[in-house]
FIBATI-823496 format. One line per 8 residues: number of its first residue (from 1); their letters; for each residue x, y, z of N, C-alpha, C, O, CB. Coordinates in steps of 0.001 Angstrom, whole numbers. Glycine has a CB too. Layout:
! FIBATI-823496
NUM> a> X,Y,Z,X,Y,Z,X,Y,Z,X,Y,Z,X,Y,Z; ...
//
This chain:
! FIBATI-823496
1> mneirens> 889,-1133,37,65,-32,-153,968,1240,148,1860,1290,995,-1225,-139,767; 516,2390,-816,1324,3445,-849,763,4515,235,-425,4838,235,1399,3964,-2302; 1784,5088,1237,1518,5768,2064,1088,7159,1333,1531,7495,235,2559,5722,2975; 165,7915,2098,-266,9326,1595,1013,10033,1663,1931,9854,2463,-1465,10103,2501; 910,11033,500,1998,11867,420,1875,12997,1585,855,13681,1660,2064,12462,-1032; 2880,13151,2422,2944,13962,3641,3650,15304,3385,3379,16310,4041,3674,13187,4755; 4628,15275,2336,5546,16375,2164,6018,16343,936,5802,15288,340,6603,16407,3050; 6692,17302,269,7163,17375,-1018,8119,16315,-1347,8235,15898,-2500,7724,18615,-1238
9> ndysgeeg> 8780,15884,-399,9833,14674,-622,9227,13370,-853,9919,12513,-1403,10765,14472,603; 7925,13075,-478,7155,11997,-770,6936,11745,-2368,7174,12587,-3233,5876,12200,-48; 6514,10630,-2563,6186,10076,-3853,4729,9750,-3977,4151,9106,-3102,6993,8866,-4111; 4098,10212,-5116,2565,9966,-5333,2673,8406,-5950,3673,7840,-6392,1745,11235,-6531; 1582,8010,-5852,1297,6623,-6421,1827,6579,-7933,2562,5644,-8248,-359,6285,-6361; 1530,7425,-8758,1832,7635,-10098,3377,7690,-10179,3947,6950,-10981,1134,8917,-10637; 4054,8498,-9421,5599,8466,-9279,6166,7241,-8992,7148,6786,-9581,6075,9321,-8261; 5520,6657,-8029,5986,5177,-7475,5941,4121,-8585,6862,3336,-8810,4976,4621,-6234
17> qllvrlar> 4758,4176,-9272,4726,3304,-10622,5790,3481,-11673,6210,2503,-12293,3459,3570,-11358; 6254,4746,-11900,7314,4956,-12677,8603,4348,-12168,9444,3866,-12927,7431,6302,-12860; 8719,4389,-10898,10067,3644,-10213,9803,2188,-10558,10688,1537,-11114,10244,3842,-8378; 8687,1671,-10271,8557,242,-10488,8969,-240,-12039,9663,-1193,-12392,7031,-140,-10152; 8394,607,-12696,8698,376,-14252,10086,581,-14553,10541,-126,-15451,7893,1338,-15196; 10968,1521,-13911,12186,1470,-14061,12952,276,-13840,13807,-170,-14605,12574,2310,-13441; 12565,-239,-12676,13241,-1327,-12012,12841,-2757,-13137,13741,-3546,-13428,12573,-1460,-10211; 11802,-2891,-13538,11607,-3839,-14462,12348,-3662,-15873,13055,-4552,-16347,10222,-3915,-14612
25> fsiaeklg> 12143,-2561,-16433,13050,-2184,-17431,14479,-2337,-17439,15005,-2659,-18504,12883,-1062,-17598; 15220,-2148,-16379,16463,-2106,-16139,16884,-3748,-16072,17956,-4146,-16528,16710,-1204,-14839; 15930,-4604,-15466,16239,-6088,-15463,16002,-6666,-17045,16741,-7413,-17687,15175,-6903,-14297; 14909,-6149,-17381,14605,-6792,-18844,15827,-6402,-19697,16237,-7293,-20441,13119,-6175,-19603; 16469,-5245,-19718,17466,-4942,-20617,18608,-5666,-20352,19271,-6104,-21292,17746,-3626,-20650; 18983,-5881,-19040,20213,-6819,-18841,20043,-8133,-19310,20992,-8812,-19702,20594,-6959,-17439; 18704,-8580,-19285,18553,-9981,-19851,18364,-9978,-21249,18016,-11042,-21762,17427,-10716,-19262; 18546,-8871,-22045,18491,-8908,-23492,17201,-8800,-23958,17016,-8934,-25168,19056,-10060,-24031
33> vhldddek> 16079,-8537,-23066,14507,-8568,-23718,14686,-7075,-24454,15309,-6066,-24123,12938,-8651,-22326; 13834,-7410,-25628,13546,-6219,-26596,12402,-5324,-25816,11297,-5735,-25461,12955,-6803,-28211; 12900,-4093,-25650,12009,-2999,-25155,11544,-1995,-26065,12369,-1500,-26834,12623,-2313,-24157; 10335,-1613,-26097,9784,-607,-27203,10616,626,-26736,10839,942,-25567,7951,-316,-27200; 11027,1252,-27844,11803,2385,-28008,11169,3440,-27475,11730,4168,-26656,12136,2639,-29284; 9765,3661,-27941,8895,4876,-27366,8810,4917,-25953,9027,5927,-25284,7460,4855,-27843; 8402,3497,-25381,8136,3474,-23861,9584,3831,-23279,9591,4551,-22281,7527,1895,-23276; 10651,3459,-23732,11965,3721,-23083,12111,4981,-22946,12387,5389,-21817,13088,3238,-23731
41> telknrlk> 11963,5964,-24073,11963,7253,-24207,11073,7970,-23232,11510,8785,-22420,11656,7528,-25479; 9830,7640,-23341,8895,8232,-22337,9165,8076,-20976,9056,9044,-20224,7656,7754,-22495; 9523,6915,-20543,9852,6655,-19137,11165,7409,-18850,11199,7994,-17767,9991,5080,-18838; 12232,7491,-19629,13359,8291,-19279,13119,9797,-19094,13697,10458,-18230,14348,8101,-20281; 12182,10319,-20012,11817,11672,-20013,11104,12035,-18687,11429,13050,-18071,10949,11962,-21216; 10085,11160,-18228,9390,11285,-16994,10167,11245,-15781,9892,11918,-14788,8458,10328,-16908; 11258,10354,-15881,11926,10329,-14644,13205,11502,-14564,14207,11308,-13876,12461,8791,-14459; 13034,12473,-15208,13923,13528,-15301,13467,14540,-14270,14204,15466,-13930,13986,14090,-16716
49> qavfaqkr> 12187,14354,-13745,11631,15246,-12838,12474,15153,-11529,12971,14098,-11136,10130,14934,-12622; 12587,16337,-10899,13448,16777,-9795,13380,15842,-8530,14390,15524,-7903,13047,18211,-9401; 11974,15383,-8172,11703,14426,-7319,12479,13129,-7355,12690,12467,-6339,10465,14204,-7453; 12916,12777,-8614,13634,11388,-8611,15180,11575,-8517,15977,10674,-8775,13283,10533,-9990; 15560,12958,-8085,16840,13067,-7989,17136,13166,-6446,18269,13426,-6040,17314,14209,-8824; 16103,12956,-5630,16640,12924,-4180,17645,11739,-3886,17738,10696,-4533,15406,12789,-3163; 18345,12100,-2827,19172,11104,-2419,18753,10371,-1132,18897,10840,-3,20440,11654,-2287; 18191,9106,-1436,17610,8309,-311,17857,6888,-499,18204,6452,-1597,16129,8526,-166
57> gvfvtlhl> 17667,6021,693,17928,4581,532,16685,4121,-288,15604,4705,-372,18104,3769,1996; 17035,3047,-826,16047,2223,-2030,16371,873,-1748,17532,495,-1596,16393,2549,-3798; 15274,58,-1666,15309,-1239,-1890,14393,-1792,-2815,13251,-1340,-2884,15197,-1815,-814; 14860,-2931,-3691,14086,-3705,-4687,13808,-4875,-4313,14765,-5608,-4063,14644,-3842,-5856; 12527,-5375,-4171,12195,-6744,-3984,11376,-7565,-5057,10328,-7197,-5589,11503,-6781,-2802; 12005,-8665,-5258,11328,-9527,-6301,10572,-10741,-5640,11115,-11390,-4746,12421,-10082,-7350; 9309,-11034,-6098,8659,-12272,-5571,8328,-13010,-6853,8161,-12462,-7942,7317,-11989,-4620; 8246,-14381,-6597,7896,-15056,-7710,6871,-16167,-7054,7170,-16935,-6140,9228,-15638,-8519
65> egalrgci> 5807,-16096,-7612,4676,-16895,-7018,4446,-16768,-5482,4134,-17730,-4780,4917,-18350,-7320; 4605,-15645,-5074,4442,-15216,-3550,5562,-15478,-2708,5555,-15113,-1533,3301,-15906,-2884; 6620,-16143,-3270,7828,-16434,-2482,9034,-15436,-2773,9130,-14979,-3912,8271,-17897,-2785; 9815,-15131,-1949,11009,-14039,-2211,11828,-14656,-3229,12058,-15863,-3302,11986,-13669,-859; 12277,-13712,-4052,13267,-14393,-5116,14383,-13262,-5235,15244,-13382,-6107,12478,-14766,-6752; 14386,-12430,-4583,15511,-11528,-4346,15130,-10178,-3645,14033,-9624,-3724,16174,-11232,-5676; 16326,-9706,-2882,15882,-8360,-2222,17199,-7675,-1784,17933,-8051,-870,14838,-8584,-874; 17381,-6536,-2645,18926,-5841,-2303,18441,-4430,-2180,17521,-3975,-2859,20298,-6002,-3641
73> gslesdet> 19153,-3720,-1219,18949,-2371,-1148,20021,-1481,-457,21070,-2049,-153,17746,-2212,-533; 19899,-237,-187,20740,603,381,19916,1357,1526,18826,1857,1246,21354,1506,-688; 20413,1431,2741,19718,2018,3812,19894,3666,3647,18907,4323,3979,20312,1417,5239; 20909,4303,3227,21109,5528,2893,21963,5623,1645,22742,4696,1425,21633,6194,3975; 21900,6680,777,22671,6598,-501,23233,7998,-808,22645,8996,-392,21748,6074,-1718; 24374,8085,-1538,24873,9286,-2180,24430,9277,-3566,24670,10225,-4314,26369,9405,-2103; 23719,8122,-3977,23053,8263,-5353,21696,8666,-5245,21079,8598,-4182,23077,6995,-6148; 21144,9139,-6448,19744,9438,-6520,18919,8343,-6420,19382,7227,-6655,19422,10084,-7654
81> vrrgvidn> 17586,8514,-6058,16754,7375,-6036,16508,6829,-7425,16136,5655,-7435,15486,7699,-5373; 16626,7378,-8512,16562,7058,-9802,17668,5880,-10076,17384,4805,-10604,16762,8356,-10637; 18814,6211,-9685,20083,5392,-9758,19917,4213,-8951,20084,3086,-9415,21328,6154,-9285; 19587,4443,-7732,19341,3593,-6731,18418,2250,-7093,18627,1101,-6705,18740,4426,-5702; 17367,2710,-7925,16498,1787,-8331,17023,861,-9549,16694,-305,-9764,15285,2505,-8655; 17784,1541,-10181,18477,704,-11196,19290,-196,-10737,19206,-1358,-11136,19188,1383,-12055; 20196,182,-9835,21436,-532,-9290,20813,-1663,-8484,21243,-2797,-8695,22453,453,-8340; 19831,-1482,-7570,19182,-2521,-6789,18173,-3295,-7329,17721,-4230,-6669,18680,-2029,-5734
89> alnaafrd> 17752,-3041,-8437,16926,-3850,-9234,17915,-4855,-9783,17582,-6033,-9651,16130,-3043,-10341; 19072,-4604,-10375,19815,-5425,-10971,20554,-6313,-10038,20788,-7476,-10367,20593,-4752,-11783; 21034,-5711,-8597,21384,-6586,-7695,20346,-7554,-7253,20685,-8689,-6916,21860,-5924,-6693; 19207,-7211,-7236,18164,-8034,-6507,17912,-9372,-7485,17658,-10513,-7099,16669,-7076,-6257; 18045,-8939,-8746,17690,-9960,-9894,18955,-10844,-10010,18798,-12037,-10269,17328,-9192,-11418; 20135,-10365,-9845,21415,-11151,-10243,22449,-11529,-9359,23323,-12373,-9557,22076,-10493,-11138; 22239,-10725,-8225,23474,-10575,-7279,23075,-10886,-5855,23911,-10724,-4966,24095,-9078,-7322; 21914,-11302,-5586,21465,-11655,-4261,22123,-13054,-4134,21980,-13902,-5015,19801,-11641,-4079
97> prfspltk> 22869,-13275,-2975,23646,-14532,-2978,22608,-15553,-2383,23131,-16659,-2241,25086,-14426,-2077; 21443,-15513,-2039,20742,-16478,-1723,19861,-17201,-2836,19123,-18182,-2739,20060,-16018,-740; 20177,-16405,-3912,19345,-17150,-5239,20252,-17065,-6575,21230,-16335,-6738,17738,-16270,-5624; 19709,-17959,-7466,20624,-18036,-8532,19981,-16506,-9468,18949,-15878,-9231,20498,-19804,-9419; 20822,-16302,-10343,20534,-15163,-11278,18957,-15416,-11900,18615,-16551,-12234,21775,-15135,-12562; 18171,-14424,-12003,16829,-14381,-12476,16756,-14808,-14091,17657,-14263,-14728,16266,-12882,-12207; 16136,-15415,-14663,16003,-15966,-16157,14910,-14984,-16563,14164,-14360,-15808,15534,-17731,-16358; 14956,-14958,-18085,13867,-14135,-18608,12473,-14944,-18400,11418,-14309,-18394,14149,-13788,-20201
105> eeldladi> 12481,-16047,-18266,11014,-16804,-18086,10642,-16444,-16693,9436,-16370,-16461,11034,-18581,-18266; 11485,-16207,-15722,11053,-15737,-14390,10633,-14424,-14230,9749,-14135,-13423,12011,-15894,-13505; 11263,-13499,-15021,10934,-12097,-15199,9374,-11992,-15592,8652,-11175,-15020,11902,-11444,-16343; 8929,-12776,-16500,7626,-12747,-16825,6751,-13020,-15885,5614,-12563,-16000,7395,-13463,-17741; 7060,-13727,-14894,6126,-13941,-13612,6479,-13260,-12375,5796,-13330,-11354,6068,-15366,-13225; 7623,-12563,-12496,7838,-11875,-11060,7140,-10819,-10835,6640,-10117,-11714,9131,-11444,-10778; 7046,-10604,-9412,6300,-9234,-9032,7539,-8463,-8561,8443,-9005,-7926,5002,-9352,-7746; 7529,-7128,-8919,8602,-6174,-8448,7848,-5130,-7504,6741,-4629,-7702,9381,-5400,-9762
113> evsvlsap> 8765,-4911,-6368,8500,-4067,-5517,9631,-3146,-5062,10752,-3547,-4750,7973,-4717,-4581; 9168,-1679,-5054,10248,-778,-4885,9959,-72,-3543,8790,261,-3351,10383,224,-6110; 10804,178,-2664,10700,694,-1408,11754,1874,-1234,12957,1635,-1336,10883,-432,-400; 11260,3195,-961,11917,4257,-871,11866,4732,632,10832,5122,1172,11413,5181,-1845; 13188,4650,1292,13185,4954,2639,13345,6271,3155,13813,7134,2411,14039,4287,3156; 12973,6588,4503,13275,7789,4942,14597,7687,5685,15151,6593,5802,12185,8318,5731; 15134,8839,6208,16572,8716,6591,16273,8102,8173,15459,8521,8995,17527,10370,6488; 17286,6895,8295,16914,6316,9643,17214,7291,10611,17924,8260,10344,17633,5014,9995
121> krlshata> 16571,7036,12048,16888,7747,13086,17168,6647,14275,16730,5498,14222,15759,8795,13352; 17861,7098,15219,18312,6249,16289,17151,6227,17191,16476,7239,17379,19627,6740,16990; 16895,5066,17768,15854,4785,18781,16562,4400,20000,17162,3335,20143,14853,3676,18347; 16458,5336,20876,17015,5121,22195,16097,4438,22990,14882,4620,23071,17404,6333,22851; 16967,3451,23700,16136,2567,24846,17022,2046,25739,18118,1623,25373,15296,1323,24306; 16619,2031,27009,17312,1395,28296,17325,-150,28418,18286,-862,28709,16585,1908,29581; 16149,-485,28154,15644,-2017,28412,15029,-2651,27248,14522,-1964,26361,14556,-2111,29551; 15046,-3839,27209,14232,-4643,26157,12943,-4327,26088,12416,-4197,24983,14240,-6029,26350
129> eelvskle> 12249,-4156,27220,10734,-3831,27156,10466,-2372,26824,9336,-2020,26482,10028,-4152,28537; 11555,-1447,26923,11432,-295,26460,11650,-141,24927,11086,780,24336,12233,445,27182; 12338,-893,24361,12488,-1231,22987,11360,-1581,22390,10967,-983,21389,13346,-2190,22781; 10783,-2467,22865,9437,-3143,22336,8348,-2267,22273,7493,-2294,21388,8967,-4287,23185; 8391,-1345,23394,7204,-470,23647,7358,723,22701,6373,1447,22555,7105,14,25204; 8387,979,22102,8618,2225,21079,8531,1695,19815,8325,2535,18939,10031,2998,21191; 8644,337,19388,8576,81,17889,7174,35,17556,6326,-287,18388,9287,-1252,17424; 6886,367,16287,5478,553,15776,5244,-533,14437,5433,-274,13248,5274,2276,15293
137> pgkdgvii> 4778,-1808,15033,4667,-2925,14007,3820,-2465,12793,2790,-1801,12908,3998,-4236,14661; 4380,-2904,11560,3921,-2470,10406,4175,-1238,9843,3776,-941,8717,2838,-2568,10447; 4861,-443,10608,5255,900,10146,6873,1045,10199,7486,1502,9234,4524,2033,11088; 7441,680,11238,8957,852,11433,9724,-133,10461,9391,-1318,10431,9388,536,13017; 10631,291,9759,11620,-629,9290,12741,-439,10519,12853,648,11086,12183,-240,7648; 13528,-1554,10863,14434,-1545,11886,15722,-1978,11419,15815,-2922,10634,13997,-2320,12955; 16772,-1319,11873,18111,-1571,11690,18827,-1952,13095,18579,-1194,14032,18731,-336,11017; 19534,-2850,13293,20246,-3058,14623,21641,-3552,14235,21907,-4282,13280,19465,-4151,15625
145> skgmakat> 22489,-3035,15132,24072,-3203,14705,24659,-3277,16166,24109,-2693,17099,24816,-1764,13683; 25832,-4045,16316,26359,-4285,17329,27872,-4813,16845,28033,-5829,16169,25461,-5179,18118; 28777,-4082,17236,30201,-4489,16572,30332,-4470,15112,30088,-3446,14474,30586,-5890,16937; 30659,-5420,14631,30724,-5585,13102,29358,-6180,12576,29226,-6282,11356,31981,-6594,12671; 28421,-6547,13339,27323,-7288,12813,26042,-6025,12733,25852,-5048,13457,26971,-8732,13919; 25314,-6523,11554,24527,-5265,11364,23523,-6036,10109,23846,-6710,9131,25629,-3669,10844; 22170,-5594,10637,21082,-6034,9525,19781,-5274,9766,19537,-4658,10804,20737,-7691,9578; 18898,-5381,8625,17945,-4673,8590,16538,-5518,8161,16688,-6488,7418,18358,-3604,7753
153> flpqvwdq> 15320,-5200,8570,14016,-5765,7971,13306,-4391,7718,13274,-3447,8507,13098,-6884,9045; 12687,-4462,6351,11933,-3515,5914,10544,-3634,6728,10318,-4753,7190,11837,-3624,4407; 9584,-2628,6964,8417,-2802,7472,7452,-3870,7136,6600,-4352,7883,7926,-1809,7314; 7757,-4228,5667,6975,-5327,5224,7137,-6674,5780,6370,-7583,5465,7147,-5434,3954; 8267,-6855,6727,8489,-8083,7169,7640,-8368,8421,7552,-9502,8894,9897,-8245,7388; 6986,-7231,8967,6145,-7357,9989,4890,-8269,9661,4194,-8787,10534,5779,-6027,10391; 4698,-8394,8375,3249,-9229,7945,3659,-10669,8284,2787,-11430,8703,2730,-9109,6104; 4976,-11119,8127,5332,-12498,8628,5647,-12617,10026,5376,-13636,10660,6452,-13020,7929
161> lpkpsmfl> 6264,-11518,10576,6600,-11546,12022,6013,-10539,12794,6684,-9592,13205,7971,-11461,12239; 4568,-10685,13076,3931,-9412,13753,4251,-9093,15214,3964,-7989,15678,2438,-9530,13702; 4892,-10126,16007,5182,-9632,17355,6511,-9298,17493,7398,-10012,17026,4851,-10553,18372; 6780,-8042,18228,8078,-7393,18243,9054,-8251,18671,10208,-8078,18281,8118,-6244,19037; 8739,-9269,19509,9925,-10074,20266,10246,-10990,19050,11438,-11235,18859,9451,-11019,21835; 9352,-11509,18231,9764,-12430,17203,10494,-11734,16070,11384,-12301,15436,8578,-13165,16673; 10086,-10463,15824,10804,-9801,14775,11990,-9414,15122,12803,-9403,14197,10200,-8765,14288; 12435,-9033,16332,13666,-8581,16873,14746,-9927,17082,15969,-9871,17212,13302,-7787,18319
169> shlctkag> 13932,-11051,17070,14899,-12216,17473,15226,-12694,15948,16374,-13046,15677,14126,-13554,18574; 14371,-12701,15121,14770,-13023,13562,15773,-11870,13052,16617,-12130,12194,13311,-13035,12495; 15667,-10799,13523,16582,-9790,12829,18023,-10093,13485,19026,-10096,12771,16059,-8121,13090; 18086,-10329,14769,19317,-10466,15269,20064,-11880,14816,21288,-12010,14847,19165,-10321,16751; 19192,-12864,14415,19730,-13904,13803,20376,-13520,12295,21498,-13873,11931,18634,-14944,13758; 19505,-12785,11560,19832,-12396,10441,21327,-11696,10467,22253,-11986,9710,18746,-11574,9997; 21345,-10704,11520,22823,-9989,11687,23864,-11216,12192,24996,-10808,12453,22769,-8587,13000; 23697,-12296,12321,24588,-13284,12911,24879,-13142,14447,25886,-13643,14948,25869,-13224,12174
177> lssdewkt> 24000,-12473,15131,23960,-12425,16685,23083,-13532,17186,22381,-14148,16385,23396,-11016,17245; 23080,-13803,18378,22124,-14646,19123,20811,-14072,19010,20647,-12855,18923,22485,-14803,20573; 19739,-15022,19008,18334,-14548,18903,18030,-13712,19935,17099,-12936,19720,17364,-15594,18886; 18618,-13656,21104,18044,-12816,22216,18921,-11605,22365,18777,-10926,23382,17955,-13613,23601; 19783,-11270,21498,20761,-10285,21685,19942,-9031,21985,20401,-8288,22853,21722,-10144,20444; 18772,-8683,21380,18120,-7605,21410,17727,-7175,22900,17386,-6033,23207,17036,-7785,20539; 17825,-8253,23775,17514,-8230,25173,18608,-7621,26142,18376,-7333,27316,17228,-9612,25568; 19909,-7450,25470,21160,-7143,26039,21318,-5669,25885,20551,-4936,25261,22302,-7929,25399
185> qglevmty> 22475,-5290,26568,23071,-3864,26382,23984,-3750,25223,24705,-4679,24858,23867,-3419,27622; 23940,-2661,24689,25060,-2479,23603,24450,-2568,22308,25248,-2314,21406,26220,-3559,23679; 23316,-2840,21938,22608,-3090,20694,22155,-1709,20191,21364,-980,20789,21377,-4100,20895; 22674,-1475,19173,22139,-10,18547,21197,-198,17701,21327,-961,16744,23136,844,17787; 20068,514,17962,18576,363,17043,18447,1671,16479,18549,2711,17128,17049,-8,17975; 18174,1575,15000,17667,2601,14350,16296,2280,13529,16110,1141,13100,18733,3081,13510; 15491,3157,13355,14239,2930,12602,13985,4000,11520,14455,5129,11662,13054,2900,13573; 13148,3618,10296,12953,4359,9504,11638,3883,8827,11234,2735,9013,14066,4507,8799
193> rvqcfcei> 10986,4748,8058,9659,4247,7302,9997,4274,5789,11003,4803,5316,8269,5267,7613; 9083,3671,5131,9255,3534,3657,7849,3801,2800,6733,3695,3308,9813,2019,3370; 8060,4111,1623,7075,4330,737,7329,3078,-166,8353,2940,-835,7140,5781,35; 6165,2061,-116,6327,785,-878,5522,806,-2046,4309,925,-1872,5977,-419,-84; 5983,709,-3263,5189,615,-4492,5174,-849,-5184,6224,-1430,-5457,5757,1662,-5492; 4033,-1335,-5417,4088,-2711,-6084,3322,-2529,-7507,2470,-1660,-7692,3323,-3933,-5084; 3733,-3447,-8460,3258,-3243,-9770,1857,-3234,-9683,1305,-3924,-8826,3729,-4225,-10724; 1134,-2454,-10559,-132,-2483,-10871,-423,-3185,-12179,-14,-2707,-13237,-589,-1208,-10856
201> v> -1095,-4270,-12134,-1164,-5053,-13557,-2633,-4543,-14065,-3079,-4924,-15147,-1063,-6973,-13400
//
């Protein structure tokens, strides 16, 4: 679901769909799929709008028959959102180490999702109970870090892990930490929000 535009930095539903189209076109072009020249030109021209030149974190997620097929992104970026979508679409399709590279046949069946992130903010907490109480399930993307370990879950992951304790335990495991590391001292936590755009068929 697309969040309501709250300020000039947010993307409208129409702008979000342009980003999703850009992700699909980037993957298709890399696979050698023939693309309509007029469509390519039209998309390129529309993406010249200043709003797409913002420098923000971007994630691109691929699903195949409802199952995850690739997800790569950046939490913050020195690149524009437009460049971030291109790079992370290609990374999600071809460089996610959990999966083999996407094929032309799979692209036809894949669902593509683009998430544009707000700037992460530190979430101060003194205890595990306070951490849990401050999280907003379904809304907060969460980054944890301790030493060299670091991981994030997008807000969409709350759909699979709706309880904060479960969400944090799996996130710690993803970071290579013990599942109850979130209950200990020294864990840095940051949160962010996303505008998530899915393809409209």
